[in-house]
C-alpha positions as YAML, in Angstrom:
chain: A
units: angstrom
residues:
- id: 1
  name: MET
  ca: [-30.13, -7.26, 12.67]
- id: 2
  name: ASP
  ca: [-27.41, -9.18, 14.56]
- id: 3
  name: SER
  ca: [-24.32, -7.53, 13.05]
- id: 4
  name: PRO
  ca: [-23.11, -4.20, 14.42]
- id: 5
  name: ARG
  ca: [-23.82, -1.10, 12.34]
- id: 6
  name: ILE
  ca: [-21.00, 1.26, 11.53]
- id: 7
  name: THR
  ca: [-21.76, 4.87, 10.75]
- id: 8
  name: TYR
  ca: [-19.41, 7.59, 9.61]
- id: 9
  name: ALA
  ca: [-19.86, 11.13, 10.89]
- id: 10
  name: LEU
  ca: [-18.31, 14.00, 8.99]
- id: 11
  name: ARG
  ca: [-15.63, 15.82, 10.95]
- id: 12
  name: PRO
  ca: [-16.34, 19.51, 11.47]
- id: 13
  name: GLY
  ca: [-14.03, 21.70, 9.43]
- id: 14
  name: ALA
  ca: [-12.57, 18.86, 7.35]
- id: 15
  name: THR
  ca: [-12.22, 19.30, 3.61]
- id: 16
  name: ALA
  ca: [-13.78, 16.90, 1.12]
- id: 17
  name: GLU
  ca: [-10.29, 15.67, 0.13]
- id: 18
  name: ALA
  ca: [-9.42, 14.93, 3.76]
- id: 19
  name: GLU
  ca: [-12.68, 13.00, 4.21]
- id: 20
  name: LEU
  ca: [-11.93, 10.93, 1.10]
- id: 21
  name: ASP
  ca: [-8.43, 10.15, 2.39]
- id: 22
  name: VAL
  ca: [-9.85, 8.94, 5.70]
- id: 23
  name: LEU
  ca: [-12.43, 6.74, 4.00]
- id: 24
  name: ALA
  ca: [-9.80, 5.34, 1.61]
- id: 25
  name: ASN
  ca: [-7.62, 4.41, 4.60]
- id: 26
  name: VAL
  ca: [-10.57, 2.71, 6.31]
- id: 27
  name: TYR
  ca: [-11.37, 0.65, 3.20]
- id: 28
  name: ARG
  ca: [-7.68, -0.22, 2.72]
- id: 29
  name: PHE
  ca: [-7.54, -1.47, 6.32]
- id: 30
  name: ILE
  ca: [-10.65, -3.61, 5.84]
- id: 31
  name: LEU
  ca: [-9.36, -5.11, 2.59]
- id: 32
  name: ASP
  ca: [-5.93, -5.81, 4.12]
- id: 33
  name: CYS
  ca: [-7.58, -7.61, 7.06]
- id: 34
  name: HIS
  ca: [-9.68, -9.68, 4.65]
- id: 35
  name: ALA
  ca: [-6.61, -10.57, 2.56]
- id: 36
  name: LYS
  ca: [-4.67, -11.66, 5.66]
- id: 37
  name: LYS
  ca: [-7.57, -13.83, 6.81]
- id: 38
  name: ALA
  ca: [-7.92, -15.42, 3.35]
- id: 39
  name: ALA
  ca: [-4.17, -16.11, 3.18]
- id: 40
  name: ALA
  ca: [-4.23, -17.81, 6.59]
- id: 41
  name: GLU
  ca: [-7.00, -20.25, 5.62]
- id: 42
  name: PRO
  ca: [-5.85, -23.53, 4.05]
- id: 43
  name: ALA
  ca: [-6.85, -24.21, 0.46]
- id: 44
  name: PRO
  ca: [-9.75, -26.65, 0.08]
- id: 45
  name: ALA
  ca: [-8.88, -30.19, -0.99]
- id: 46
  name: PRO
  ca: [-9.97, -31.06, -4.52]
- id: 47
  name: ASP
  ca: [-13.10, -33.17, -4.76]
- id: 48
  name: SER
  ca: [-15.30, -34.55, -7.51]
- id: 49
  name: SER
  ca: [-17.00, -31.19, -8.04]
- id: 50
  name: ASN
  ca: [-13.67, -29.43, -8.59]
- id: 51
  name: ASP
  ca: [-12.75, -28.86, -12.25]
- id: 52
  name: ALA
  ca: [-9.09, -29.69, -11.48]
- id: 53
  name: ALA
  ca: [-10.14, -33.14, -10.28]
- id: 54
  name: ILE
  ca: [-11.94, -34.07, -13.52]
- id: 55
  name: VAL
  ca: [-9.98, -36.39, -15.78]
- id: 56
  name: ARG
  ca: [-9.99, -35.01, -19.30]
- id: 57
  name: THR
  ca: [-7.60, -37.45, -21.00]
- id: 58
  name: THR
  ca: [-9.48, -40.31, -22.65]
- id: 59
  name: GLU
  ca: [-6.93, -41.63, -25.15]
- id: 60
  name: GLU
  ca: [-6.77, -45.13, -23.64]
- id: 61
  name: VAL
  ca: [-10.51, -45.58, -23.14]
- id: 62
  name: SER
  ca: [-11.81, -48.40, -25.29]
- id: 63
  name: HIS
  ca: [-15.39, -48.52, -24.05]
- id: 64
  name: VAL
  ca: [-17.61, -45.89, -22.47]
- id: 65
  name: GLU
  ca: [-20.96, -46.80, -21.02]
- id: 66
  name: GLN
  ca: [-23.69, -44.25, -21.53]
- id: 67
  name: ARG
  ca: [-26.34, -43.51, -18.97]
- id: 68
  name: HIS
  ca: [-29.77, -44.41, -20.34]
- id: 69
  name: ASP
  ca: [-31.30, -41.12, -19.19]
- id: 70
  name: ARG
  ca: [-28.73, -39.06, -21.15]
- id: 71
  name: SER
  ca: [-27.94, -39.01, -24.84]
...
């Protein structure tokens, strides 16, 4: 396995509530880092496979050719 493994060791004398608070803070930190990274990346440009790029208005179309392999 190439990625580092992270293990969590229980702290001696800590209560269950304190352990949950620590784990919640760790997960919050990870999610915040992920959100910051996602916000910094530019949005992908629309392409032909993007639903927003598909033209749905066909009012002015007078002739549509059908592909022979599709009905």
